[in-house]
ZAMARGU-4260 file (C-alpha; in steps of 0.2 Angstrom, whole numbers, plus 5000, padded with zeros to 4 digits):
<rodrens>
0) 5428/4942/4787 | 5431/4924/4782 | 5429/4918/4800 | 5412/4928/4802 | 5406/4921/4785
5) 5410/4903/4791 | 5401/4906/4807 | 5386/4911/4798 | 5387/4896/4786 | 5389/4885/4801
10) 5374/4893/4810 | 5385/4900/4824 | 5378/4915/4833 | 5387/4931/4830 | 5392/4943/4844
15) 5390/4962/4843 | 5407/4966/4835 | 5405/4952/4822 | 5387/4958/4818 | 5393/4976/4816
20) 5406/4970/4804 | 5393/4963/4792 | 5390/4981/4786 | 5407/4980/4779 | 5403/4966/4767
25) 5397/4970/4749 | 5379/4970/4747 | 5378/4954/4736 | 5388/4944/4747 | 5378/4949/4762
30) 5362/4946/4753 | 5367/4929/4748 | 5371/4924/4766 | 5354/4930/4772 | 5345/4923/4757
35) 5352/4905/4761 | 5345/4907/4778 | 5328/4913/4771 | 5327/4899/4758 | 5332/4885/4771
40) 5317/4891/4781 | 5304/4895/4768 | 5310/4892/4751 | 5303/4905/4739 | 5287/4908/4749
45) 5283/4926/4753 | 5270/4929/4766 | 5256/4942/4768 | 5239/4943/4776 | 5223/4952/4772
50) 5222/4965/4785 | 5215/4982/4789 | 5225/4995/4799 | 5214/5006/4811 | 5221/5021/4819
55) 5207/5027/4830 | 5214/5044/4837 | 5228/5055/4833 | 5227/5065/4849 | 5243/5061/4859
60) 5250/5065/4876 | 5268/5062/4869 | 5278/5072/4857 | 5290/5061/4847 | 5301/5071/4835
65) 5300/5058/4821 | 5281/5057/4822 | 5270/5066/4808 | 5254/5057/4814 | 5250/5064/4832
70) 5240/5080/4834 | 5245/5094/4846 | 5232/5105/4854 | 5235/5118/4840 | 5231/5105/4826
75) 5214/5109/4818 | 5214/5091/4811 | 5212/5081/4828 | 5201/5066/4827 | 5195/5053/4839
80) 5183/5039/4832 | 5168/5033/4842 | 5167/5015/4847 | 5153/5013/4834 | 5164/5020/4821
85) 5178/5009/4825 | 5167/4993/4824 | 5159/4999/4808 | 5177/5000/4800 | 5181/4983/4806
90) 5165/4976/4799 | 5167/4984/4782 | 5185/4977/4782 | 5179/4960/4786 | 5167/4961/4772
95) 5181/4964/4760 | 5190/4949/4766 | 5201/4955/4781 | 5205/4942/4794 | 5215/4954/4805
100) 5212/4972/4812 | 5228/4980/4817 | 5224/4994/4829 | 5236/5007/4835 | 5233/5024/4841
105) 5241/5040/4848 | 5242/5041/4867 | 5225/5050/4870 | 5223/5056/4888 | 5205/5061/4885
110) 5195/5046/4881 | 5196/5035/4896 | 5202/5017/4899 | 5186/5009/4894 | 5186/5017/4876
115) 5200/5005/4872 | 5194/4989/4879 | 5175/4992/4875 | 5180/4994/4857 | 5189/4978/4857
120) 5175/4969/4865 | 5163/4977/4853 | 5173/4971/4838 | 5174/4953/4845 | 5155/4953/4848
125) 5152/4958/4830 | 5166/4948/4822 | 5171/4933/4834 | 5183/4926/4821 | 5193/4941/4817
130) 5210/4943/4824 | 5213/4958/4834 | 5231/4964/4834 | 5231/4979/4846 | 5240/4990/4858
135) 5259/4993/4856 | 5270/4992/4872 | 5271/5011/4871 | 5252/5011/4873 | 5252/4998/4887
140) 5264/5009/4896 | 5254/5025/4893 | 5238/5017/4899 | 5247/5010/4915 | 5254/5027/4919
145) 5238/5037/4915 | 5226/5026/4924 | 5237/5020/4939 | 5237/5002/4933 | 5251/4989/4933
150) 5257/4981/4916 | 5249/4965/4921 | 5233/4973/4924 | 5233/4981/4907 | 5238/4965/4899
155) 5224/4955/4907 | 5212/4968/4901 | 5218/4966/4884 | 5216/4947/4884 | 5199/4949/4893
160) 5193/4961/4880 | 5198/4950/4865 | 5215/4956/4859 | 5224/4941/4851 | 5242/4948/4848
165) 5252/4963/4850 | 5260/4974/4837 | 5278/4978/4838 | 5277/4997/4838 | 5285/5009/4850
170) 5302/5000/4851 | 5310/5014/4840 | 5329/5012/4844 | 5333/5004/4861 | 5348/5015/4865
175) 5341/5027/4879 | 5352/5042/4873 | 5344/5041/4856 | 5327/5039/4864 | 5329/5054/4874
180) 5332/5064/4859 | 5318/5057/4848 | 5304/5051/4860 | 5308/5057/4877 | 5295/5052/4889
185) 5289/5037/4879 | 5291/5019/4886 | 5309/5015/4890 | 5318/5001/4881 | 5318/4990/4897
190) 5300/4992/4899 | 5296/4989/4881 | 5305/4972/4883 | 5297/4969/4900 | 5279/4972/4893
195) 5282/4959/4878 | 5289/4947/4890 | 5273/4948/4901 | 5263/4945/4886 | 5273/4930/4880
200) 5272/4923/4897 | 5253/4922/4895 | 5256/4911/4879 | 5253/4925/4867 | 5263/4931/4852
205) 5269/4948/4847 | 5280/4957/4834 | 5296/4968/4837 | 5301/4983/4827 | 5315/4995/4825
210) 5314/5012/4817 | 5330/5016/4808 | 5337/5029/4796 | 5336/5044/4807 | 5349/5049/4820
215) 5355/5032/4825 | 5371/5023/4820 | 5374/5006/4814 | 5380/5001/4831 | 5363/5006/4838
220) 5354/4995/4826 | 5365/4980/4830 | 5362/4983/4849 | 5344/4984/4846 | 5344/4967/4837
225) 5354/4958/4850 | 5343/4964/4864 | 5328/4957/4854 | 5338/4941/4851 | 5341/4939/4870
230) 5323/4943/4875 | 5317/4929/4862 | 5329/4917/4872 | 5320/4922/4888 | 5302/4922/4882
235) 5301/4915/4865 | 5285/4925/4859 | 5291/4936/4844 | 5284/4930/4828 | 5292/4943/4817
240) 5305/4957/4817 | 5300/4972/4807 | 5314/4985/4803 | 5304/5001/4799 | 5312/5014/4788
245) 5311/5031/4795 | 5299/5043/4785 | 5305/5060/4782 | 5291/5072/4779 | 5281/5082/4792
250) 5291/5079/4807 | 5304/5088/4818 | 5320/5078/4817 | 5327/5087/4802 | 5337/5073/4796
255) 5348/5078/4781 | 5356/5062/4775 | 5343/5048/4771 | 5346/5030/4769 | 5351/5023/4753
260) 5342/5007/4746 | 5358/4998/4748 | 5359/5002/4767 | 5341/4997/4769 | 5344/4980/4761
265) 5360/4977/4771 | 5350/4981/4787 | 5337/4968/4782 | 5350/4955/4778 | 5359/4958/4794
270) 5343/4956/4804 | 5340/4939/4796 | 5357/4934/4800 | 5358/4940/4818 | 5340/4936/4823
275) 5341/4917/4820 | 5328/4914/4834 | 5315/4925/4827 | 5305/4916/4814 | 5301/4930/4801
280) 5309/4946/4795 | 5296/4958/4788 | 5299/4971/4774 | 5284/4982/4779 | 5280/4989/4762
285) 5272/5004/4770 | 5288/5011/4775 | 5300/5004/4762 | 5289/5005/4746 | 5282/4990/4739
290) 5296/4989/4726 | 5310/4989/4739 | 5300/4977/4750 | 5299/4964/4735 | 5318/4966/4732
295) 5320/4963/4751 | 5313/4946/4749 | 5330/4942/4740 | 5339/4949/4755 | 5333/4938/4770
300) 5315/4945/4771 | 5300/4933/4769 | 5285/4944/4773 | 5277/4960/4766 | 5264/4963/4780
305) 5247/4964/4770 | 5234/4973/4760 | 5232/4985/4774 | 5216/4994/4766 | 5220/5010/4775
310) 5235/5017/4784 | 5237/5034/4793 | 5253/5034/4803 | 5266/5031/4790 | 5257/5040/4776
315) 5256/5056/4787 | 5275/5056/4786 | 5276/5053/4767 | 5274/5035/4764 | 5263/5029/4749
320) 5252/5018/4760 | 5236/5028/4764 | 5224/5017/4754 | 5233/5000/4756 | 5235/4988/4741
325) 5223/4977/4732 | 5225/4958/4735 | 5226/4954/4716 | 5240/4967/4713 | 5250/4961/4729
330) 5249/4943/4723 | 5254/4948/4705 | 5268/4958/4711 | 5275/4944/4722 | 5273/4932/4708
335) 5282/4943/4695 | 5296/4945/4708 | 5299/4926/4707 | 5291/4921/4723 | 5277/4911/4729
340) 5263/4922/4737 | 5257/4913/4753 | 5242/4921/4762 | 5244/4918/4781 | 5235/4922/4796
345) 5241/4933/4810 | 5251/4919/4818 | 5259/4913/4802 | 5248/4898/4799 | 5247/4896/4780
350) 5229/4899/4773 | 5232/4899/4754 | 5246/4897/4742 | 5243/4906/4726
</rodrens>
């Protein structure tokens, strides 16, 4: 372990076996290594943005076993928002200070291609300055398959209709055997990476995620991170890596042994160490809880996401994120945790230091 620690301190990239061994370190040693990297980059700054999550439909063609959000044909609580309703939500969020709308949906085969892109255009017409983060790689893959389009054609439509950046959803775990068990039929890991590479080649930024704490192993997590690291070397467009903690309620995975806080913090810290070429590591409070996300700022993370205002996907599976968090509360929590709250825009330009 001393050799591995020395490599980390000397900023030398770890291979798969070395990265996997990091889980054998005690939590505080691992946290200190990650925190040193974090502080060299950002000091005690903790980033967040003022944003609004919009989930316009829960009708989904796919059946992912970990998902509590999508509605089957038997679900009496299906919904699909009209374009006018989506725009109204964006306008109301903007009035409350939101600078970003984060738009992610289920894979609804009933609404047509224009429903997506006309909604983005309408938001931009109403709010030219708002940042639209929309369409995961899984959604891009769904739209391409459903409407006989290439990835390039869908991405060009995104840009033409006003999408500014891509969220990182749909990555789940890249190992294809695990994907076959938890999200069979969804975008493949290879195509997830390909879609982000095409987006990056257009000079655009995106995020990357990893869903962990279900049936994957530690080795699967490390494999996932290294694939992202190698993709970043090729296309360079990932702003942030977001390890998403699996939510246990209302889904069909029947996971018996849930992650400890220690395992979550170790995974955050290892992400900061392994992903030296992805600028930010986000502890997305909607999946980890706000308290653990704040603690994660001591273990390599430098971002918390944002105020959210409303969130439907994680909260459907038990997360306490349905109504977001107030700006003043978020700022005070960051301060009380010993960090400097920094409001950022969607591309990590600093807007205000509190």
